[in-house]
C-alpha positions in Angstrom: 0.1 12.0 -6.2 1.9 8.7 -5.9 5.6 8.1 -5.4 7.3 4.7 -5.7 5.7 1.5 -6.6 2.5 0.2 -4.8 2.7 -3.0 -2.7 -0.1 -5.5 -2.4 0.0 -7.5 0.8 -1.2 -11.1 1.0 -4.2 -11.7 -1.3 -7.1 -13.7 0.2 -10.2 -15.1 -1.4 -13.5 -14.5 0.4 -15.7 -17.4 -0.7 -18.8 -16.0 1.0 -18.6 -12.7 -1.1 -16.8 -14.3 -4.1 -14.1 -11.7 -4.1 -10.4 -11.2 -3.5 -9.2 -9.0 -0.7 -5.9 -7.4 0.2 -4.3 -4.4 1.8 -2.6 -2.2 -0.8 0.2 0.3 0.2 0.5 3.4 -1.8 3.6 5.6 -1.2 2.7 9.3 -1.3 4.5 12.5 -0.5 2.6 12.6 2.8 3.8 9.0 3.7 2.6 5.4 3.1 -1.2 5.0 2.8 -2.7 1.5 3.3 -6.1 0.9 1.7 -8.3 -2.1 2.1 -9.1 -3.3 -1.4 -11.6 -5.8 -2.9 -11.9 -7.3 -6.4 -14.9 -9.3 -7.3 -13.9 -12.3 -9.4 -14.2 -16.1 -9.4 -11.5 -18.2 -7.7 -10.2 -19.2 -11.1 -9.3 -15.6 -12.1 -5.7 -15.0 -13.3 -3.2 -13.5 -10.8 -2.4 -10.5 -13.0 -6.1 -9.7 -13.4 -6.7 -9.9 -9.7 -3.7 -7.8 -8.7 -4.5 -5.2 -11.3 -8.2 -5.1 -10.0 -7.0 -4.7 -6.4 -4.7 -1.9 -7.3 -7.3 -0.1 -9.4 -9.8 -0.4 -6.5 -7.3 1.0 -4.0 -6.5 3.9 -6.3 -10.2 4.7 -6.7 -10.7 4.5 -2.9 -7.7 6.5 -1.8 -9.9 9.6 -1.4 -13.3 8.0 -0.8 -14.7 9.1 2.6 -16.1 5.6 3.3 -12.9 3.7 2.4 -11.0 1.9 5.1 -7.4 3.2 5.1 -4.6 4.3 7.3 -1.6 6.6 6.8 1.9 6.5 8.2 3.6 9.9 8.2 6.6 10.3 5.9 9.9 10.0 7.8 12.5 12.7 7.4 15.8 11.6 5.8 18.3 10.3 8.3 21.4 12.4 9.1 24.6 10.4 9.0 27.1 11.1 11.7 30.8 10.7 11.0 32.2 7.3 12.1 34.9 8.9 14.3 34.6 12.1 16.2 37.7 14.3 16.5 39.2 14.4 20.0 39.9 17.7 21.8 43.5 18.2 22.6 
């Protein structure tokens, strides 16, 4: 299950493999999951096509055992302390 919008980090073109590569961050209930993603296309491909391809690849690979990924645990909500503490008399 996914929460929030995904983020695609810097997109690079790998000329040797003729593909685009990026880290895609998916926000899940367990925390942020970063997945290495690849999209095979020529250098002249449109940005929207490439970004959609990278996102779809990351979504497919989020549970694949051979996929390269990392997870950061979800942080509990911060508790706000009052700005001034009452003084004991």
